[in-house]
Residue frames as qw, qx, qy, qz and C-alpha x, y, z in Angstrom:
[[0.053, -0.756, 0.458, -0.465, -23.23, -22.83, -11.38],
 [0.560, 0.044, -0.783, 0.267, -21.43, -25.24, -9.02],
 [0.607, -0.713, -0.300, -0.182, -22.85, -25.73, -5.55],
 [0.116, -0.778, 0.475, -0.394, -21.01, -24.39, -2.51],
 [0.749, 0.066, -0.649, 0.120, -18.94, -27.24, -1.11],
 [0.188, 0.202, -0.629, 0.727, -18.48, -25.68, 2.32],
 [0.562, -0.153, 0.225, -0.781, -22.15, -26.18, 3.23],
 [0.150, 0.033, 0.986, -0.072, -23.74, -29.43, 4.40],
 [0.097, -0.431, -0.784, -0.435, -27.27, -30.48, 3.35],
 [0.252, -0.754, -0.558, 0.239, -28.69, -28.41, 6.22],
 [0.216, 0.885, 0.082, 0.405, -26.91, -25.28, 5.03],
 [0.583, -0.791, 0.129, 0.133, -24.35, -25.32, 7.85],
 [0.276, 0.813, -0.513, 0.008, -20.69, -24.49, 7.34],
 [0.946, -0.223, 0.221, 0.078, -18.33, -27.46, 7.24],
 [0.124, -0.654, 0.653, 0.360, -14.75, -28.34, 6.33],
 [0.808, 0.388, -0.271, -0.351, -14.78, -30.29, 3.08],
 [0.825, -0.274, 0.487, 0.080, -13.57, -33.91, 3.29],
 [0.469, 0.741, -0.419, -0.234, -10.62, -34.17, 0.88],
 [0.562, -0.431, 0.706, -0.014, -9.36, -37.54, 2.10],
 [0.803, 0.291, 0.519, 0.020, -10.48, -39.38, -1.05],
 [0.454, 0.872, -0.113, -0.144, -8.71, -37.05, -3.48],
 [0.878, 0.137, 0.039, 0.456, -5.54, -37.95, -5.35],
 [0.332, -0.756, 0.090, 0.557, -2.61, -35.64, -4.58],
 [0.639, 0.588, 0.255, 0.425, -1.21, -33.53, -7.42],
 [0.405, -0.055, -0.022, 0.912, 1.07, -30.59, -8.06],
 [0.006, -0.863, -0.503, -0.052, -0.85, -27.42, -7.29],
 [0.373, -0.043, -0.016, 0.927, 0.01, -23.78, -7.80],
 [0.036, 0.872, 0.487, 0.022, -1.82, -20.48, -7.34],
 [0.366, 0.109, 0.014, 0.924, -0.86, -16.91, -8.21],
 [0.100, -0.859, -0.494, 0.089, -2.57, -13.90, -6.64],
 [0.387, 0.265, 0.048, 0.882, -1.96, -10.20, -7.05],
 [0.181, -0.874, -0.435, 0.124, -2.87, -6.89, -5.46],
 [0.388, 0.520, -0.026, 0.761, -1.76, -3.28, -5.24],
 [0.335, -0.692, -0.368, 0.523, -1.15, -0.56, -2.70],
 [0.325, 0.764, 0.241, 0.502, -1.80, 2.82, -4.34],
 [0.517, -0.581, -0.152, 0.610, 0.54, 5.57, -3.08],
 [0.212, 0.966, -0.006, -0.145, 1.58, 9.10, -3.96],
 [0.699, 0.603, -0.235, 0.304, 4.79, 9.79, -5.88],
 [0.057, -0.751, 0.507, -0.420, 6.74, 11.15, -2.86],
 [0.769, -0.361, 0.458, -0.262, 5.99, 8.01, -0.82],
 [0.949, 0.297, 0.069, 0.079, 6.97, 5.74, -3.71],
 [0.426, 0.744, -0.372, 0.355, 10.25, 7.67, -3.98],
 [0.401, -0.636, 0.541, -0.376, 10.91, 7.09, -0.28],
 [0.942, -0.064, 0.306, -0.118, 10.29, 3.36, -0.76],
 [0.801, 0.544, -0.127, 0.213, 12.74, 3.25, -3.68],
 [0.226, 0.734, -0.436, 0.469, 15.35, 5.13, -1.67],
 [0.686, -0.229, -0.628, 0.287, 14.84, 3.07, 1.51],
 [0.143, 0.306, -0.279, 0.899, 14.25, 6.32, 3.41],
 [0.568, -0.563, -0.329, -0.501, 11.10, 5.51, 5.41],
 [0.343, -0.664, 0.456, -0.484, 11.25, 5.65, 9.23],
 [0.876, -0.252, 0.334, -0.243, 10.62, 1.93, 9.82],
 [0.431, -0.418, 0.737, 0.310, 13.27, 0.69, 7.40],
 [0.047, 0.154, -0.811, -0.562, 13.10, -1.64, 4.38],
 [0.627, 0.169, 0.202, -0.733, 9.44, -1.58, 3.36],
 [0.735, 0.309, -0.455, -0.397, 9.61, -4.18, 0.60],
 [0.366, 0.237, -0.875, 0.208, 11.60, -6.75, 2.57],
 [0.256, -0.009, 0.686, -0.681, 9.29, -6.46, 5.56],
 [0.700, 0.239, 0.059, -0.670, 6.15, -6.85, 3.45],
 [0.622, 0.333, -0.674, -0.220, 7.67, -9.81, 1.60],
 [0.175, 0.138, -0.903, 0.368, 8.43, -11.71, 4.80],
 [0.441, 0.102, 0.484, -0.749, 4.98, -10.88, 6.19],
 [0.730, 0.282, -0.246, -0.572, 3.35, -12.34, 3.08],
 [0.520, 0.260, -0.814, 0.004, 5.40, -15.55, 3.27],
 [0.042, -0.057, 0.814, -0.576, 4.60, -16.00, 6.96],
 [0.568, 0.163, 0.244, -0.769, 0.90, -15.38, 6.33],
 [0.684, 0.249, -0.543, -0.419, 0.71, -18.01, 3.58],
 [0.386, 0.138, -0.885, 0.220, 2.00, -20.62, 6.03],
 [0.074, 0.153, 0.725, -0.667, -0.64, -19.62, 8.61],
 [0.364, -0.108, -0.408, -0.830, -3.66, -19.40, 6.31],
 [0.526, -0.323, -0.775, -0.136, -5.50, -22.26, 8.03],
 [0.314, -0.354, -0.581, 0.662, -5.27, -20.30, 11.31],
 [0.071, 0.229, 0.021, -0.971, -6.86, -17.23, 9.70],
 [0.540, 0.051, -0.416, -0.730, -9.50, -18.66, 7.34],
 [0.647, -0.247, 0.521, -0.498, -11.84, -20.95, 9.34],
 [0.915, 0.168, 0.293, -0.220, -12.53, -23.73, 6.83],
 [0.492, 0.699, -0.516, -0.057, -9.12, -23.95, 5.13],
 [0.976, -0.147, -0.098, 0.128, -7.10, -27.15, 5.45],
 [0.376, -0.779, 0.434, 0.251, -3.59, -26.94, 6.93],
 [0.849, 0.523, -0.048, 0.053, -1.20, -27.57, 4.05],
 [0.686, -0.414, 0.310, 0.512, 2.45, -28.50, 3.68],
 [0.429, 0.885, -0.045, -0.174, 3.54, -25.79, 1.27],
 [0.859, 0.038, 0.193, 0.473, 6.52, -26.56, -0.93],
 [0.409, 0.131, 0.138, 0.892, 7.15, -22.97, -2.09],
 [0.007, -0.897, -0.404, 0.176, 5.99, -19.42, -1.34],
 [0.447, 0.081, 0.164, 0.876, 7.29, -16.46, -3.36],
 [0.016, 0.890, 0.397, -0.222, 6.14, -12.89, -2.73],
 [0.487, 0.164, 0.231, 0.826, 7.35, -10.24, -5.16],
 [0.009, -0.858, -0.331, 0.393, 6.84, -6.49, -4.77],
 [0.489, 0.302, 0.347, 0.741, 7.31, -4.07, -7.66],
 [0.042, -0.629, -0.219, 0.745, 7.32, -0.28, -7.30],
 [0.383, 0.523, 0.596, 0.474, 5.31, 1.11, -10.22],
 [0.138, 0.429, 0.143, 0.881, 4.27, 4.60, -11.29],
 [0.414, -0.484, -0.007, -0.771, 1.32, 4.95, -8.92],
 [0.858, -0.379, 0.084, -0.337, 1.44, 1.89, -6.69],
 [0.139, -0.457, 0.878, -0.029, 3.35, -1.08, -5.34],
 [0.824, 0.092, -0.361, -0.428, 2.26, -4.30, -7.05],
 [0.432, -0.394, 0.770, -0.255, 2.32, -7.44, -4.90],
 [0.783, 0.212, -0.464, -0.355, 2.39, -10.90, -6.50],
 [0.519, -0.398, 0.712, -0.254, 2.32, -14.14, -4.52],
 [0.714, 0.254, -0.585, -0.289, 3.01, -17.58, -6.01],
 [0.556, -0.380, 0.638, -0.373, 2.30, -20.57, -3.78],
 [0.637, 0.249, -0.679, -0.265, 2.92, -24.27, -4.52],
 [0.574, -0.318, 0.668, -0.351, 2.20, -27.58, -2.85],
 [0.405, 0.088, -0.861, -0.295, 1.84, -31.28, -3.64],
 [0.215, 0.075, 0.764, -0.604, -1.44, -32.28, -2.08],
 [0.090, 0.427, 0.890, 0.128, -5.15, -32.94, -2.27],
 [0.061, 0.881, 0.449, -0.134, -6.46, -29.37, -2.17],
 [0.474, 0.677, 0.108, 0.552, -5.52, -26.08, -3.80],
 [0.504, -0.326, -0.246, 0.761, -3.49, -23.14, -2.53],
 [0.107, 0.678, 0.347, 0.639, -5.63, -20.25, -3.81],
 [0.445, -0.864, -0.207, -0.117, -6.40, -19.01, -0.31],
 [0.723, -0.422, 0.044, 0.546, -2.73, -19.18, 0.66],
 [0.441, 0.268, 0.276, 0.810, -1.78, -16.99, -2.30],
 [0.134, -0.769, -0.327, -0.533, -4.58, -14.48, -1.60],
 [0.625, -0.750, -0.167, 0.135, -3.69, -14.38, 2.10],
 [0.681, -0.157, 0.094, 0.709, -0.03, -13.76, 1.29],
 [0.221, 0.487, 0.279, 0.797, -0.94, -10.76, -0.89],
 [0.365, -0.807, -0.332, -0.325, -3.42, -9.40, 1.67],
 [0.680, -0.668, -0.088, 0.291, -1.04, -9.52, 4.63],
 [0.593, 0.040, 0.166, 0.787, 1.91, -8.23, 2.57],
 [0.050, 0.649, 0.303, 0.697, -0.28, -5.25, 1.62],
 [0.528, -0.810, -0.227, -0.115, -1.24, -4.67, 5.26],
 [0.734, -0.399, 0.008, 0.550, 2.41, -4.85, 6.31],
 [0.416, 0.316, 0.234, 0.820, 3.34, -2.37, 3.58],
 [0.206, -0.800, -0.287, -0.485, 0.60, -0.01, 4.79],
 [0.676, -0.697, -0.147, 0.189, 1.95, -0.29, 8.33],
 [0.679, -0.130, 0.109, 0.715, 5.41, 0.65, 7.07],
 [0.251, 0.336, 0.278, 0.864, 4.24, 3.76, 5.19],
 [0.225, -0.783, -0.563, -0.139, 1.40, 5.04, 7.35],
 [0.430, -0.577, -0.171, 0.674, 3.69, 7.50, 9.15],
 [0.126, -0.291, 0.304, 0.899, 3.94, 9.47, 5.91],
 [0.383, 0.012, -0.478, -0.790, 0.75, 8.48, 4.04],
 [0.356, 0.108, 0.799, -0.472, -2.29, 7.27, 5.93],
 [0.639, 0.464, 0.106, -0.604, -4.41, 7.56, 2.77],
 [0.060, 0.318, -0.884, -0.336, -2.66, 4.65, 1.04],
 [0.789, 0.135, 0.071, -0.596, -5.24, 2.41, -0.67],
 [0.319, -0.169, 0.927, 0.101, -5.10, -1.40, -0.75],
 [0.651, 0.429, 0.044, -0.625, -6.89, -2.54, -3.90],
 [0.713, 0.464, -0.402, -0.338, -7.49, -5.14, -6.59],
 [0.312, -0.363, 0.871, -0.111, -6.54, -8.26, -4.63],
 [0.830, 0.297, -0.045, -0.469, -7.45, -11.10, -6.99],
 [0.757, -0.139, 0.616, 0.167, -6.62, -14.63, -8.03],
 [0.275, 0.651, -0.455, -0.542, -4.69, -14.53, -11.31],
 [0.644, 0.321, -0.653, -0.238, -4.07, -18.22, -11.95],
 [0.632, -0.364, 0.628, -0.272, -4.34, -21.68, -10.46],
 [0.604, 0.336, -0.672, -0.267, -3.27, -25.12, -11.72],
 [0.139, 0.135, -0.947, 0.256, -3.73, -28.69, -10.54],
 [0.382, 0.152, 0.659, -0.630, -6.62, -30.60, -9.05],
 [0.391, 0.397, 0.828, 0.055, -9.81, -32.05, -10.51],
 [0.290, 0.850, 0.317, -0.306, -11.12, -28.69, -11.74],
 [0.704, 0.412, 0.232, 0.529, -7.98, -28.11, -13.81],
 [0.402, -0.036, -0.011, 0.915, -6.38, -24.80, -14.72],
 [0.029, 0.901, 0.427, -0.076, -7.86, -21.35, -14.23],
 [0.444, -0.028, 0.098, 0.890, -6.48, -18.12, -15.63],
 [0.073, 0.823, 0.424, -0.370, -8.11, -14.72, -15.07],
 [0.498, 0.312, 0.354, 0.728, -7.33, -13.12, -18.43],
 [0.042, -0.848, -0.312, -0.427, -9.62, -10.15, -17.87],
 [0.560, -0.810, -0.049, 0.168, -8.09, -9.45, -14.48],
 [0.689, -0.199, 0.244, 0.653, -4.57, -9.56, -15.91],
 [0.330, 0.536, 0.363, 0.687, -5.46, -7.12, -18.68],
 [0.260, -0.903, -0.240, -0.242, -7.07, -4.74, -16.20],
 [0.641, -0.707, 0.072, 0.291, -4.06, -4.84, -13.90],
 [0.703, 0.155, 0.236, 0.653, -1.59, -4.35, -16.74],
 [0.140, 0.741, 0.174, 0.633, -2.74, -0.75, -17.10],
 [0.272, 0.046, -0.501, 0.820, -1.42, 1.63, -14.39],
 [0.240, -0.735, -0.634, -0.009, -4.11, 2.68, -11.95],
 [0.134, 0.452, -0.076, 0.878, -4.61, 6.36, -11.25],
 [0.150, -0.390, -0.670, 0.614, -5.65, 7.75, -7.91],
 [0.038, -0.634, -0.495, -0.593, -8.92, 9.63, -8.33],
 [0.070, -0.298, 0.318, -0.897, -9.94, 12.66, -6.35],
 [0.004, -0.315, -0.874, 0.371, -12.35, 11.88, -3.50],
 [0.115, -0.608, -0.574, -0.537, -15.96, 12.78, -4.07],
 [0.025, -0.041, -0.451, 0.891, -17.54, 15.54, -2.06],
 [0.008, -0.609, -0.793, 0.024, -21.12, 15.87, -0.92],
 [0.061, -0.681, -0.195, 0.703, -20.80, 19.64, -0.92],
 [0.503, 0.836, 0.213, 0.049, -21.71, 21.94, -3.75],
 [0.705, 0.169, 0.008, 0.689, -18.35, 22.94, -5.34],
 [0.060, 0.724, 0.064, 0.684, -19.36, 26.57, -4.92],
 [0.612, -0.747, -0.030, -0.257, -19.67, 25.99, -1.18],
 [0.883, -0.144, -0.126, 0.428, -16.18, 24.54, -0.81],
 [0.221, -0.929, 0.099, 0.281, -13.85, 27.11, 0.71],
 [0.697, 0.644, -0.155, 0.274, -11.03, 28.19, -1.59],
 [0.755, -0.378, -0.078, 0.530, -7.53, 27.86, -0.18],
 [0.005, 0.957, -0.078, -0.278, -5.86, 31.28, -0.02],
 [0.734, 0.628, -0.180, 0.183, -3.23, 31.76, -2.70],
 [0.008, -0.795, 0.529, -0.295, -0.57, 32.76, -0.18],
 [0.784, -0.331, 0.499, -0.163, -0.81, 29.34, 1.52],
 [0.911, 0.349, 0.182, 0.123, -0.06, 27.61, -1.78],
 [0.400, 0.830, -0.275, 0.274, 2.75, 30.06, -2.52],
 [0.361, -0.703, 0.561, -0.245, 4.41, 29.36, 0.82],
 [0.903, -0.069, 0.423, -0.044, 4.11, 25.63, 0.22],
 [0.784, 0.585, 0.021, 0.205, 5.72, 25.97, -3.21],
 [0.084, 0.859, -0.422, 0.278, 8.50, 28.10, -1.72],
 [0.663, -0.481, 0.548, -0.170, 9.12, 25.39, 0.87],
 [0.927, 0.226, 0.291, 0.069, 9.26, 22.71, -1.85],
 [0.555, 0.779, -0.156, 0.247, 11.67, 24.83, -3.93],
 [0.218, -0.796, 0.512, -0.237, 13.93, 25.39, -0.93],
 [0.820, -0.258, 0.506, -0.070, 14.05, 21.66, -0.16],
 [0.864, 0.437, 0.192, 0.158, 14.85, 20.81, -3.78],
 [0.390, 0.847, -0.223, 0.284, 17.45, 23.52, -4.33],
 [0.221, -0.717, 0.585, -0.309, 19.25, 22.79, -1.05],
 [0.641, 0.141, -0.752, -0.062, 18.82, 19.01, -1.40],
 [0.308, -0.293, 0.632, -0.648, 17.22, 18.73, 2.01],
 [0.346, -0.164, -0.912, -0.150, 15.65, 15.36, 2.86],
 [0.501, -0.512, -0.149, -0.681, 12.21, 15.82, 4.36],
 [0.847, -0.351, -0.398, 0.010, 12.51, 12.85, 6.71],
 [0.629, -0.018, -0.343, 0.697, 15.82, 14.03, 8.15],
 [0.012, -0.386, 0.050, -0.921, 14.60, 17.62, 8.48],
 [0.642, -0.514, -0.265, -0.504, 11.42, 16.58, 10.30],
 [0.832, -0.292, -0.393, 0.263, 13.37, 14.38, 12.71],
 [0.461, 0.134, -0.248, 0.841, 15.89, 17.14, 13.38],
 [0.215, -0.407, -0.027, -0.887, 13.02, 19.54, 14.08],
 [0.128, 0.042, 0.834, -0.535, 11.37, 17.07, 16.45],
 [0.595, 0.229, 0.044, -0.769, 8.26, 16.83, 14.27],
 [0.723, 0.164, 0.667, -0.072, 6.32, 13.83, 13.00],
 [0.196, -0.145, 0.659, 0.711, 7.29, 13.20, 9.35],
 [0.142, 0.543, 0.807, 0.184, 3.60, 12.73, 8.55],
 [0.012, -0.832, -0.299, 0.467, 2.91, 16.34, 9.52],
 [0.093, -0.589, 0.400, 0.696, 5.47, 17.66, 7.05],
 [0.150, 0.069, 0.856, 0.489, 4.48, 15.25, 4.26],
 [0.128, 0.676, 0.716, -0.117, 0.82, 16.10, 4.81],
 [0.019, 0.812, 0.039, -0.583, 1.67, 19.78, 4.32],
 [0.118, -0.403, 0.639, 0.645, 3.76, 19.11, 1.21],
 [0.119, 0.246, 0.905, 0.327, 1.00, 16.97, -0.31],
 [0.245, -0.252, -0.235, -0.906, -1.61, 19.65, 0.34],
 [0.497, -0.447, -0.739, -0.081, -3.59, 17.63, 2.89],
 [0.387, -0.630, -0.391, 0.548, -2.74, 20.24, 5.53],
 [0.247, 0.922, 0.235, 0.182, -3.53, 23.86, 4.68],
 [0.198, 0.802, -0.366, 0.428, -0.68, 25.37, 6.68],
 [0.665, -0.052, -0.599, 0.443, 1.83, 24.46, 9.35],
 [0.448, -0.849, -0.248, 0.129, 1.58, 25.89, 12.87],
 [0.146, 0.931, -0.259, 0.212, 3.96, 28.78, 13.47],
 [0.544, -0.643, 0.537, -0.037, 5.98, 26.79, 16.01],
 [0.878, 0.125, 0.429, 0.173, 6.39, 23.96, 13.48],
 [0.546, 0.796, 0.006, 0.260, 7.63, 26.41, 10.84],
 [0.162, -0.887, 0.396, -0.174, 10.08, 27.84, 13.37],
 [0.767, -0.369, 0.524, 0.035, 11.31, 24.37, 14.34],
 [0.834, 0.399, 0.298, 0.238, 11.87, 23.40, 10.70],
 [0.315, 0.902, -0.139, 0.259, 13.70, 26.66, 9.99],
 [0.427, -0.762, 0.475, -0.102, 15.91, 26.13, 13.02],
 [0.858, -0.099, 0.488, 0.127, 16.70, 22.57, 11.92],
 [0.706, 0.591, 0.222, 0.321, 17.55, 23.87, 8.44],
 [0.514, -0.388, -0.006, 0.765, 19.72, 26.57, 10.00],
 [0.117, 0.307, 0.364, 0.872, 17.82, 29.35, 8.29],
 [0.245, 0.121, 0.352, -0.895, 14.92, 31.71, 8.94],
 [0.452, 0.448, 0.737, -0.227, 11.22, 30.90, 8.47],
 [0.396, 0.773, -0.009, -0.495, 11.11, 33.60, 5.77],
 [0.117, 0.555, -0.733, -0.376, 13.93, 31.95, 3.83],
 [0.221, -0.003, 0.975, 0.001, 12.34, 28.50, 4.20],
 [0.268, 0.560, 0.776, -0.112, 8.71, 29.41, 3.49],
 [0.195, 0.471, 0.360, 0.781, 8.93, 32.88, 1.96],
 [0.050, 0.068, 0.331, -0.940, 7.64, 36.13, 3.31],
 [0.224, 0.552, 0.769, -0.232, 3.91, 36.22, 3.96],
 [0.211, 0.740, 0.042, -0.637, 3.81, 39.61, 2.24],
 [0.076, 0.409, -0.714, -0.563, 5.61, 38.26, -0.83],
 [0.135, 0.192, 0.968, 0.091, 3.31, 35.24, -0.93],
 [0.251, 0.657, 0.546, -0.456, 0.27, 37.50, -0.74],
 [0.205, 0.682, -0.225, -0.665, 1.48, 39.56, -3.74],
 [0.159, -0.175, 0.874, 0.425, 1.94, 36.49, -5.98]]
């Protein structure tokens, strides 16, 4: 195994002296994902999130971060980058972020590519947190690098692993399943009635929540099952915004109980 170059003989951190190296064309590609639920991914595709264009904002954030890597990572050298490309792809269960960074110089741009992906993912989270605070940033990894004395590197195993769509797994619980309280059936029935009403009347959740004076995250949390039920005043506000009654929007509590 190679020795750590960022330590001096006394074991102290140092910036590596690269003054004697010959400059060469260098490139690095890094990748990561932000795992999201289907409704949030649909909002991203439709450009319907409260803060605006999620993908464009995250892309610019990643490019800016790559140029400031030396300010963020203590022992990185400031580099004159010749190209930074950040691509975001909406997939089945996540947004995939790929950063490609190039320079002509005496040290590599792996950290610039990884920083671009990391900050793009953080910016994306900031854009979607109003509707999904449980978004997961994952699998940030170096895919490829070329140039320099050490030559080319390609993470074949990492590419194969990332080629398969990642599935969100249910969180573990420390409780005995028998001790977990069961959600009453009428709560689920009212939620399904609400979903059906929105779909059949083509009502946009974001617009309805805004019209009702409610945080979109509250309504999305209810639709995703993270909130057991909405407060009565929230139901009334949503019904008023939809110009209908709470019973028409959510169904009668008696009907829900009989289902």
